[in-house]
C-alpha positions in Angstrom: 5.7 22.1 -1.2 9.4 22.3 -1.5 10.0 19.5 -4.1 8.0 19.4 -7.2 6.2 16.0 -7.5 6.0 14.1 -10.8 2.7 14.2 -12.6 0.6 11.0 -12.3 -1.9 9.6 -14.7 -4.9 7.3 -14.2 -8.3 6.3 -15.5 -11.9 5.4 -14.5 -13.2 1.9 -14.3 -14.2 1.6 -18.0 -11.1 3.6 -19.3 -13.3 6.3 -21.1 -11.9 9.1 -18.9 -8.2 9.6 -18.3 -6.7 12.1 -15.9 -3.3 13.6 -15.3 -2.4 15.8 -12.4 0.5 16.8 -10.3 0.0 15.9 -6.6 0.3 18.8 -4.2 1.8 16.4 -1.7 2.5 12.7 -1.8 -0.3 11.6 0.4 -3.9 10.4 0.5 -6.7 12.0 2.5 -10.0 10.3 3.6 -13.4 12.0 3.9 -16.2 10.3 5.8 -18.9 12.9 5.3 -22.3 11.6 4.2 -22.1 13.2 0.7 -18.7 11.6 -0.1 -19.9 8.2 1.2 -23.0 8.3 -0.9 -21.1 9.5 -4.0 -18.1 7.1 -3.7 -20.0 4.2 -2.2 -17.7 4.3 0.8 -15.1 6.7 2.3 -13.7 9.1 -0.4 -10.0 8.6 -0.7 -8.4 11.5 -2.5 -5.1 13.2 -3.6 -4.9 17.0 -3.7 -3.9 18.3 -7.1 -1.5 21.3 -7.6 -3.8 24.1 -8.8 -4.1 24.2 -12.6 -2.5 20.7 -13.2 -5.6 18.5 -13.4 -6.3 17.5 -17.0 -8.9 15.1 -18.2 -10.0 13.5 -21.5 -13.3 11.7 -22.0 -17.0 12.0 -21.0 -16.9 13.8 -17.7 -20.2 14.5 -16.0 -20.4 17.4 -13.4 -22.8 17.4 -10.5 -23.2 20.6 -8.3 -23.4 18.9 -4.9 -23.7 22.1 -2.8 -23.6 25.8 -3.1 -19.8 25.8 -2.9 -18.7 22.5 -4.5 -19.2 20.1 -7.4 -18.3 16.5 -8.1 -17.2 14.9 -11.4 -17.7 11.4 -12.5 -17.3 9.4 -15.7 -20.2 9.9 -18.0 -20.0 6.2 -19.1 -19.3 4.1 -16.0 -20.0 6.6 -13.2 -16.6 6.3 -11.4 -15.9 9.2 -9.1 -13.2 11.5 -10.6 -12.8 14.6 -8.4 -14.4 17.0 -6.0 -13.9 20.7 -6.7 -14.6 23.8 -4.7 -16.4 26.2 -7.0 -15.4 29.6 -5.5 -13.1 31.2 -8.1 -10.4 31.9 -5.5 -10.4 28.3 -4.2 -8.8 26.5 -7.2 -8.9 23.2 -5.3 -9.4 19.7 -6.7 -9.5 16.5 -4.6 -8.9 13.7 -7.1 -10.1 10.2 -6.5 -7.1 8.0 -5.4 -8.7 5.0 -6.9 -8.0 6.3 -10.4 -4.3 5.7 -10.0 -2.6 2.3 -9.9 -1.8 1.5 -6.2 -3.2 4.9 -5.3 0.1 6.3 -6.6 1.8 4.4 -3.7 1.0 7.3 -1.3 0.3 6.8 2.4 -3.0 7.8 4.1 -2.1 10.9 6.2 -5.4 12.2 7.6 -9.1 11.7 7.9 -11.9 14.2 8.2 -15.6 13.9 9.4 -14.4 11.0 11.5 -17.5 11.4 13.7 -19.6 10.6 10.6 -17.9 7.4 9.6 -19.8 4.1 10.1 -18.5 2.0 13.0 -17.0 -0.6 10.8 -14.7 1.8 9.0 -11.3 2.0 10.7 -8.0 2.8 9.0 -4.7 1.8 10.7 -1.9 4.2 11.3 -1.1 7.2 13.4 -2.5 10.3 11.6 -4.8 13.2 12.3 -8.5 12.4 12.6 -10.7 15.4 12.6 -14.4 15.6 13.5 -16.9 17.6 11.5 -16.6 20.5 14.0 -12.8 20.4 14.0 -12.5 20.4 10.2 -15.1 23.1 9.6 -13.5 25.4 12.2 -10.4 25.4 10.0 -12.3 25.4 6.7 -14.2 28.7 6.4 -17.1 28.7 4.1 -17.4 32.2 2.6 -21.1 33.2 2.2 -22.6 36.1 0.3 -23.6 37.8 3.5 -19.9 37.7 4.8 -18.7 39.5 1.7 -21.2 42.4 1.9 
């Protein structure tokens, strides 16, 4: 990122949780995986946070959704807040775009797990659309066996 983006602030549905973060890039990403769809109730639209800039106040509930990731939601209304990779070296937060007014005005620039989306989900625009296999080929999951 060559230009530093301005921090953005938002809140959950009930307003009990507020978040502030600096976007890594001025864009929205969409994930169609089954876990994101079940958690968000639809496709998960997110904005990547610059590592170390995400701050929250209020009743945040954390759910360990896999061996390598967790999801945060409001402890009062249940709104999805963020997805975080739990490996210490990852330092990655994907923050729900719905927390920010007008999704911070950012464009949708890519979709992942496109082969997992329901047939009725179709976003307009010319942007990368990766299948599960294409995305996971670039996204290496470090396992305990690989580190031995």
